[in-house]
N, C-alpha and C positions, 0 to 999 in steps of 0.2 A: 316432463321430470318431477318427481315426486320428493318430498322431504322425509328425514327419518323420524320416526314417530317421537324420538326423545328431544328432537330440536324445537326451540320456539320459532314462530313463523313470525316475519317482521317484514313490514311494508315501508318502504321509505320513498316519499315523493320526491321529484325533483333531485333524483340523484347521479345523474350523468355527469356531473362535475362539481367542483367547490365544496361546500359544508356538506351536501347531501352526500357526495361521494365519501367524503370521510367518515361520515356517520356509517354509511352501507358496511364499510371496510372494518370499521371499529364493534359493529354488532355480530359481524362474521368471527371476528377474532373471540368474540365472546360467546360463541356456539350457536347463533341464530341461522337459520336459513332466511335469505335476503331476498324480498322482492325489488329489485330495483326499478323505479318506474322512471320513464322521460316522456316528454310529448313529441320533441321535434329532433332531438339529438340522439339518434341512434348508436351511432359510432361510439360517442362518449358514455352510452349506457353500457355498451357491449367491453368498453375499457374498463370502466366500473366493474362490471361482472368478473374479467379477467383477475384485476386486484383482489376482489373478495377471495376468489379461487386460492390466488398465489398467498394470501393471509390464513389459507387453510379452511376456510369456508365453502359454503354451497349456496347457490340461488339462481335466480333467473331474471330476465328484462321483460318488462311488460310495459307497453305503451298505451297510455290513455290522457285525457286532459281533466284535470282535477276541475275545472269549471263546468263540465258537463255532467250533471247529476244523474243522468239515466246512465250515463257509461260508468262513472264510478260505483252504482248501485250494482251494475252488472259484474265488473270487476270483482268487487268484493266479495259477491256471492261465488263468483267462479274459483276464485283463491281459497275461501273458506272451505268450500265444498272439496275441492280438489287436494288442498293440502291437511286439511282436517282442523281448520280453524284459524284464527289470527290471534297470535299474544301482543305484537308490539305493532304500534302505528306512529310514524314519524313523519308530521305534515311539516316538510319542508320546501316544498313548491313555493315559489315566490317570483315576483318581476318588479322592477323600478321602471317608473317613468317620470323623472324629476321636472320641477319647474314651478314657477311662482304661482300661487294659488290663482291670484286675479287673471292670470293668462292661461290657466291649465284647462286642456279641453275636457269634454264630456268623457271621450274615449279613453283617455290616459287617467281618468278619475276611476271610472268604471273597471278597466281592464285591472288595475291592481288590487281593488276591493274584490272582484270576482276570483283572483286567483288567490290571496292569502285568505281572505275572510270566507267567500262563499265556499272555497275550495276545502276549508276546514270543516264545514257543514256537510258539503258532499261526502267526505271521505269519513269523518269521525262519527256521523250519525249511522251508518249501516255497519260499520266495525264494531261499534259497541253493541250494538244488536247481537254479533256473533260472540262477543265477549261475555255478555250477560247469561249466556247459555252454559259457559265453562266457569262463571264467576271470578274471573281474574283477568287481568290485560293491563297493558300500560300504553297511554299516549302522551307524546312529547311533541310540540308545535314549537317550529322556531320563528321567534319574534325578533324584534330588533331593539337596539338602545334608543332608536327614534321613537318607539311607543312610550318611552318614560320621559325624554327630554325633548326639548324644541329643537327643531333643526328646518333651518330655512330651505324651501324648495322642496319639501315630502310632507307635503300635507295629505296626500292621499295614502301614501306608505306608512305614516304614522296612524292614521285613522284605520287602515287595514289592520295594523300590527295591534294597535290598542284594543280594538274590537277583539281579536283575536285572544288577547289577554284575559279579557273579560270574560268572553264566551267560555273559555277553558276553565277558568274558575268556578264559573255558574255550574257547568257540566260536571266538574270535579266534585262538588257539593252533591250533585243530584246522585251519581254513582259510586260514592266512596263506599257505602255499606254494602254494595254488590261485589266489592273486591276490585274494582277498577280504579286507576288513577290517571289523573290528567296532570302533567305540569306543562310548563312553558321555559325555554330558554332563550335568553335574549341577548345576541351577541352586539359587541361594539364592533369597532373596525378590525375586521378580519381579511387576511390575504387571500382575496379571490378575484375572479374576473371583474366583478361588480367595482372594485377600485382601483383598476387598472390605470384610469386616467385621473385620478386623485392625486392632490400635492402631498404626497406621502410624508416627506420632510415637516411640513406645517402640520400635518395631522399628528405626528408623534408628539410635538410639542403640547397638544391638548391632552394626552393620555399619561397619567402618573407614573405609569411602569416605562414610559418612554420609548413604546413600539408597538408595532401592530400585531394582532394576534394571528394564531394558526388554526387554520380549519379544524386540525385535529385536536387542538385544545378544546373546541366547542364539542366535537364527537365525543371526547372522553366525559364529558358531563353529561350528554344524551344516553351514553352506554349505562352510566350509573344510574340514572333515572329510570331508564327501563328494566334495571336490574332488580333482583331480589332485596338487595343492599339498600334500596330506597323503599322498602315496604311501607313505611310510615311517612312518607312523604306525597303529599297530594295538593294540589291548586295552590301551587308556588311559582313564582317568576324568578327564575336564577339569571342574574346577569354575567357575562363572560367578557368583561370589556377592560381590562387592565386597570381598573380602579377610576373610571371617567367621572363617576358620581356616587 
């Protein structure tokens, strides 16, 4: 499948469900051709693609693991060459493996870092190489409120997301003059599978707006940051959290 030459080409990692799915749909509504990445949930990715098409958009699904640098390099080359470049990258893929730090296994520490932080490097570096040729592009990475405030049991997740914030801001400064923008969206508590088992009524008491956010509310902020309307915004961390801090 090929995209129309007038469409922006967008890659959304971890887009088989939740916030990633909502972002893929929102970018499609804004006219982008969306590459829906998944690692294991092919059925979910196909469902996302159907929803992209129902929203009037076009796209395709693409299986790869953001932790695999060789694989992501190959993917970016294929998509860039086949579709004529990459205009938008949304680094959404991430996992949680919560637990108290003194009891946290090396595997649980490393797997979270590898997905969110090393995944950012593996995807963003080759994508920026493509964007430099066109001297334009937007990268938005999905962080978390945990990167900005203490949260018991999430030392690994907080470290990965805080590193993601810092890396994004540094790279933003490096490529700003080349027409490439990098920003970060840090959601608070959002209605996704990640919080299915959380005590939601207690959680609401922590949030000034007294409700849990929707994935679509995060997606609309991402859409804006990827658009030309945000042409003078780069290196920023935007919180979408109902006023938690």
